[in-house]
VOGU-3710 file (C-alpha; in Angstrom, 3 decimals, decimal comma):
1> mdlnpdssvi> 135,975/215,657/83,484  139,084/217,164/81,890  137,284/219,116/79,175  135,767/222,500/80,008  133,532/224,125/77,393  134,510/227,686/78,344  136,515/229,083/75,442  136,894/232,623/76,803  140,411/233,899/76,176  142,539/234,717/79,234
11> ehkaqlieyl> 144,327/238,035/78,921  144,906/239,016/82,549  145,764/237,237/85,807  142,616/238,735/87,310  140,588/236,283/85,215  142,398/233,362/86,839  141,630/234,752/90,273  138,007/235,331/89,333  137,717/231,739/88,152  138,506/230,515/91,672
21> asgcktpedf> 136,462/233,227/93,393  133,405/232,332/91,321  133,131/229,205/93,470  131,976/231,242/96,483  128,508/230,176/97,672  126,103/231,094/100,409  126,137/228,567/103,288  122,644/227,471/102,284  124,111/226,311/98,966  127,091/224,435/100,450
31> rlgaeqewfl> 127,379/220,902/99,126  129,627/217,877/99,610  131,041/215,797/96,781  132,664/212,372/97,079  134,794/210,106/94,901  135,742/206,461/95,310  138,254/204,298/93,430  138,672/200,516/93,098  141,165/198,103/91,562  139,706/195,624/89,072
41> ytgtayqptf> 140,598/191,921/88,790  139,605/189,250/86,282  138,541/185,683/86,953  139,344/183,258/89,754  143,087/183,918/89,366  142,526/187,586/90,290  144,696/188,997/87,524  144,641/192,729/86,725  141,904/193,665/84,274  143,030/195,255/81,006
51> ydgpdpsirt> 141,168/197,811/78,933  140,884/195,636/75,825  141,600/192,014/75,101  140,017/188,801/76,304  136,746/189,383/78,094  135,960/190,420/80,688  137,733/193,706/80,043  137,347/197,213/81,379  135,714/198,223/78,117  133,210/195,390/78,596
61> llegmtglgw> 132,362/196,671/82,063  131,864/200,221/80,799  129,703/198,991/77,943  127,639/197,024/80,436  127,093/200,165/82,471  125,592/201,895/79,432  122,763/199,352/79,654  121,997/200,793/83,094  121,438/204,327/81,872  125,020/205,578/81,854
71> qpieengnli> 125,972/207,724/78,864  129,264/206,961/77,071  132,140/209,420/76,773  134,769/208,569/74,170  138,266/209,717/73,342  139,801/208,748/70,010  137,154/206,058/69,606  137,771/204,559/73,038  135,077/204,476/75,710  136,930/206,082/78,635
81> alsrgacgit> 134,206/207,510/80,906  130,465/207,544/81,630  127,961/210,037/82,966  124,490/209,765/84,421  122,857/212,877/85,761  125,362/214,616/88,024  127,422/211,435/88,581  130,369/210,139/86,603  132,568/207,102/86,109  136,175/207,569/85,029
91> lepggqfefv> 139,288/205,457/84,608  142,532/206,157/86,424  145,816/205,414/84,615  146,256/201,790/85,707  142,639/200,837/85,154  141,380/201,921/88,557  137,603/202,342/88,351  136,391/205,644/89,827  132,899/206,731/90,849  132,366/210,507/91,032
101> gsalenahqt> 129,309/211,296/93,111  126,956/214,228/92,780  127,103/217,348/94,950  124,922/216,491/97,953  123,746/218,217/101,113  124,755/215,674/103,745  126,353/212,325/104,532  122,978/210,534/104,600  122,603/211,294/100,910  126,187/210,203/100,254
111> raeiqafcre> 125,495/206,870/101,950  122,334/206,301/99,897  124,032/207,243/96,621  127,145/205,097/97,078  125,120/202,176/98,425  122,881/202,180/95,340  125,880/202,467/93,025  127,760/199,641/94,753  124,766/197,327/94,359  124,669/198,150/90,668
121> leslagelgl> 128,421/197,740/90,201  128,683/194,531/92,228  125,866/192,906/90,258  127,288/193,739/86,841  130,878/192,919/87,791  129,749/189,563/89,189  127,944/188,714/85,962  131,097/189,477/83,988  133,479/187,584/86,278  135,175/190,708/87,608
131> sllalghqpk> 136,153/191,498/91,195  136,836/194,901/92,760  139,118/195,882/95,608  139,040/199,120/97,592  142,566/199,476/98,959  144,960/202,407/98,933  147,784/200,604/97,123  147,973/197,650/94,765  148,725/194,758/97,154  150,297/192,244/94,784
141> hsrrelpwmp> 151,057/193,241/91,225  153,998/195,286/90,008  153,686/198,177/87,568  154,847/196,044/84,654  151,936/193,672/85,297  149,367/196,475/85,205  147,667/198,077/82,192  147,657/201,638/80,926  144,373/203,242/79,976  144,061/204,732/76,452
151> keryrvmrsy> 143,736/208,348/77,569  145,953/211,009/76,041  146,254/212,811/79,379  147,968/209,738/80,805  150,266/209,379/77,805  151,720/212,823/78,519  151,938/212,246/82,277  153,524/208,810/81,834  156,361/210,342/79,853  156,933/213,306/82,175
161> mpsrgdlgld> 156,446/211,780/85,641  159,774/209,895/85,898  161,659/213,168/85,472  160,108/214,604/88,632  160,153/211,774/91,192  160,828/208,096/91,671  157,260/207,000/92,376  155,113/209,026/89,998  154,276/206,009/87,845  153,442/204,005/90,969
171> mmqrtcatqv> 151,034/206,781/91,934  149,393/206,566/88,536  149,028/202,787/88,317  149,136/201,405/91,842  147,109/203,706/94,117  143,425/204,235/94,910  141,913/207,064/96,948  138,719/208,301/98,504  138,175/212,048/98,173  135,707/214,683/99,335
181> tadfsneadm> 134,991/218,236/98,160  133,509/221,123/100,136  132,486/224,724/99,468  133,427/228,141/100,852  131,486/231,390/101,203  134,217/233,960/100,543  137,982/234,322/100,385  138,480/234,437/104,161  136,320/231,354/104,607  138,289/229,558/101,908
191> vkkfrvalal> 141,595/230,402/103,575  140,499/229,217/107,014  139,078/225,962/105,648  142,134/225,424/103,462  144,506/225,869/106,414  142,507/223,681/108,781  142,065/220,913/106,221  145,719/220,989/105,185  146,980/220,835/108,761  144,669/217,915/109,537
201> qpivvalfan> 145,486/215,804/106,463  148,052/213,641/108,328  145,306/212,714/110,801  143,064/211,718/107,905  145,892/209,592/106,495  145,969/207,653/109,783  142,187/207,435/110,178  141,821/205,960/106,673  145,179/204,144/106,354  144,340/201,048/104,328
211> spfkdgrvge> 147,351/200,058/102,237  149,913/198,016/104,177  150,771/195,647/101,313  153,237/195,961/98,462  154,471/193,324/96,018  152,532/190,565/97,741  153,903/191,203/101,225  153,390/193,418/104,250  155,441/196,491/103,487  157,052/199,169/105,620
221> clshrsavwg> 154,039/201,508/105,647  150,453/201,481/106,855  149,579/203,767/103,951  151,771/203,008/100,978  149,540/205,289/98,924  150,511/208,243/101,102  154,196/207,303/100,928  154,032/207,108/97,130  152,588/210,604/96,911  155,557/211,829/98,949
231> dtdsdrcgsl> 157,916/211,009/96,061  155,782/211,826/93,027  156,467/215,442/92,021  157,534/218,133/94,479  156,445/220,847/92,032  152,765/219,949/92,319  152,292/217,790/95,441  152,614/218,102/99,201  151,393/220,336/101,987  151,902/223,866/100,514
241> pfvfqngmgf> 153,533/225,823/103,385  152,611/229,145/101,701  148,942/228,512/102,565  149,758/229,365/106,203  151,646/232,554/105,396  150,307/236,088/105,483  148,715/237,110/102,214  147,167/233,737/101,434  144,139/234,049/99,211  142,913/233,287/95,716
251> eryvdwaldv> 145,731/235,306/94,134  148,440/233,548/96,149  147,165/230,146/95,017  147,028/231,386/91,423  150,657/232,508/91,659  151,682/229,070/92,924  149,705/227,222/90,259  151,147/229,444/87,525  154,622/228,281/88,506  153,706/224,581/88,386
261> pmyfvirnrq> 154,926/223,208/85,029  152,190/222,315/82,580  151,295/218,851/81,271  149,195/219,464/78,163  146,871/221,729/76,200  143,701/220,454/74,521  142,807/221,725/71,062  140,128/220,177/68,846  139,904/217,277/71,326  143,590/216,524/70,779
271> fidasglsfr> 146,121/216,588/73,625  149,211/218,649/72,820  152,216/217,766/74,969  153,251/220,875/76,898  155,001/219,035/79,731  157,423/221,232/81,632  156,302/224,432/79,911  155,080/227,572/81,673  151,488/228,782/81,918  152,933/232,264/82,469
281> dfmkgrlsvl> 154,538/232,041/79,026  151,231/230,774/77,658  149,545/233,963/78,931  152,089/236,000/76,976  151,497/234,037/73,781  154,925/232,428/74,099  154,047/228,772/74,565  156,410/226,973/72,195  153,863/224,319/71,167  151,175/226,956/70,412
291> pgqlpmvsdw> 153,121/230,086/69,445  151,091/233,270/69,397  148,053/231,696/71,063  146,627/232,764/74,420  145,048/230,325/76,872  141,328/229,871/77,363  139,503/229,404/80,654  139,276/225,697/79,835  143,092/225,573/79,712  143,272/227,055/83,205
301> anhlstvfpq> 140,685/224,572/84,502  142,672/221,712/82,998  145,924/223,019/84,440  144,373/223,206/87,921  143,395/219,554/87,556  147,076/218,615/87,134  148,279/219,947/90,483  148,024/217,414/93,305  148,520/218,921/96,778  146,945/217,290/99,826
311> vrlkqflefr> 144,212/219,921/99,618  143,429/221,281/96,157  141,641/224,508/95,315  139,419/224,767/92,282  135,975/226,383/92,564  135,756/224,300/95,728  138,214/222,614/98,089  139,185/218,984/97,535  140,613/216,832/100,349  142,966/214,113/99,122
321> gadagdavnr> 144,502/212,363/102,156  142,388/209,203/102,478  143,130/205,711/101,190  140,339/203,919/99,375  138,367/201,538/101,557  134,917/200,124/102,237  132,894/202,607/100,178  129,516/202,116/101,825  130,885/202,899/105,289  134,069/204,921/104,872
331> lpalvalwag> 132,954/207,256/102,092  130,085/208,695/104,195  132,497/208,691/107,154  134,902/210,948/105,263  132,053/213,210/104,144  130,692/213,426/107,691  134,143/214,088/109,142  134,664/217,177/106,986  131,056/218,361/107,182  131,218/218,427/110,977
341> llydsqslaa> 134,528/220,288/110,965  134,055/222,785/108,149  130,313/223,410/107,900  129,838/224,231/111,584  131,277/227,600/112,590  132,093/226,549/116,175  134,003/223,448/115,151  135,839/225,316/112,401  136,860/228,044/114,844  137,995/225,497/117,435
351> awdriqdwav> 140,032/223,608/114,826  141,681/226,831/113,704  142,509/227,744/117,310  144,196/224,367/117,771  146,298/224,285/114,610  147,273/227,918/114,100  150,439/227,675/116,202  151,673/224,445/114,598  155,075/225,202/113,109  155,957/224,368/109,528
361> derlelesnv> 158,470/221,766/110,695  155,842/220,104/112,903  153,360/219,824/110,066  155,994/218,458/107,687  157,174/215,939/110,278  153,634/214,682/110,790  153,186/214,392/107,044  156,429/212,492/106,518  155,976/210,043/109,438  152,281/209,173/109,420
371> arsgfatpfr> 152,428/206,775/106,475  154,684/204,485/108,517  153,585/205,130/112,078  149,855/205,824/111,847  148,273/206,683/115,191  151,613/206,149/116,962  153,207/209,125/115,157  154,642/211,441/117,867  153,353/214,997/118,133  154,508/217,379/120,829
381> kgtlqdlalw> 153,871/215,607/124,170  151,469/213,042/122,729  150,718/211,114/119,578  148,623/211,457/116,477  146,070/209,198/118,180  145,332/212,052/120,587  144,818/214,397/117,656  142,532/211,903/115,924  140,280/211,581/118,976  140,154/215,373/119,301
391> mlelsrdgle> 139,344/215,772/115,594  136,542/213,212/115,781  135,045/214,859/118,861  135,103/218,245/117,157  133,453/216,827/114,035  130,837/214,960/116,052  129,925/218,134/117,940  129,571/219,994/114,646  127,379/217,297/113,154  125,128/217,286/116,197
401> rrgicdeags> 124,719/221,062/115,886  123,935/220,638/112,172  121,184/218,324/113,346  120,494/216,757/109,958  118,731/213,469/110,678  117,830/210,407/108,641  114,438/208,709/108,747  115,407/206,943/111,970  116,210/210,255/113,644  120,006/209,740/113,694
411> tesqylqplq> 122,398/212,540/112,784  125,356/212,296/110,429  127,601/211,596/113,434  126,623/207,918/113,175  128,968/207,579/110,184  132,014/208,470/112,299  131,717/205,233/114,296  134,236/203,159/112,262  136,761/205,968/112,623  136,037/206,312/116,332
421> qaaesgqtfa> 136,637/202,610/116,900  139,931/202,746/115,027  141,145/205,841/116,879  140,174/204,524/120,316  141,928/201,223/119,685  145,011/202,851/118,194  144,783/200,295/115,383  144,377/201,575/111,837  142,408/199,688/109,209  145,826/198,700/107,839
431> dqliqnfstq> 146,787/197,148/111,181  143,686/194,967/110,982  144,632/193,858/107,479  148,123/192,973/108,685  146,641/190,930/111,502  144,345/189,076/109,100  147,257/188,472/106,754  149,324/186,930/109,552  146,516/184,704/110,836  143,534/183,711/108,736
441> whknmdialp> 145,246/184,452/105,400  148,425/182,531/106,376  150,739/185,242/105,012  149,664/184,256/101,514  148,518/187,016/99,162  146,846/184,455/96,900  144,499/183,832/99,840  144,359/187,447/101,025  143,505/189,061/97,681  140,311/187,060/97,026
451> amcketfs> 139,271/187,523/100,659  139,719/191,298/100,494  137,827/191,481/97,185  134,931/189,487/98,652  134,748/191,958/101,554  134,720/195,012/99,286  130,934/195,148/99,032  130,096/193,443/102,335
//
């Protein structure tokens, strides 16, 4: 959630560094977190679902969830989030419905948790006449047809985003992602994992590409979500070349984040617009909207939540390259992929050996081309498909060495199978959607949208 109860005053940069470093854990305590987003539609016409208004609404869905043991979280009298144990439900700006899973030990637990949640969500949504769609980009409706959620955070961002890029509002309203978090043991471990994960994000974009549609048609990209992020805000997005430079560590990330313009400050549960202002000035008591005041640790935590690179550092690492898709299968696949790569020392070392000589221009070229070209994206003397098969093999080897088995005796590597099939075929999930659109859906989004929603929980 955006609110952090820590009200300790920040007086020195060392406190900001310590905040990140406090995330260090012993390997025995490493966990994996996962998040999944969906678009919501109302009725048989599959119109976007609004927060308030004629039922069924998003508020109605949230209120229904409270009858299943979820605890309400309100902002200015509006029900905007839920919590139950270590799990959460939040709303993205355009009404995207997000499940935030608990910190778990392995992909088996992720599969069980998301499967149970999807059963719960599907049942309630069906009773209310709502449909959900797990896709990286809104396939049919324009921004003007979509709602805005009544969250003050989004009010500030909505005003500021257009000044920084052409597609920031599209990112807010028209995209859905699947994300995973992982832990680190010390600063050196964080740096190695950060570099490996950042270099491999374009491969993840291809492996999970699932957004070929825009405005009711097949668009120019296999991952429109990824393309949108490329023109959102260069101050706070992208692949962070400094991560690969000498001197990378907690302090270097702090220095970068300090130079990212602020969005807001929260005081007495009210959001104060600080868009474009400097956290460095804030630390000197010179923030124009709060003159004389110094930031608290909660302000730093909130500021870190408003930077959006492909890999984000908080008190853990967050990997942000994947389109939303079939939650029951692809969410554990994403968790397993990173667990096999980052939580096995041999696989992590092998990944680092492979990527450490990739030039900045090569990484940026992969990042800029993959949204359109997917597995066919050229790289050196091969293609991104070759890299995807190598990445999957490395992860599978790591998962086998982890040796964490389910009741049937199968390791976490079983969850990589959908990704393996896609990589071997050279056809992304988006390619399959395009094929379906051209054949069984007769190039008609009014046929395709209901079909894709019906498959969301299959």
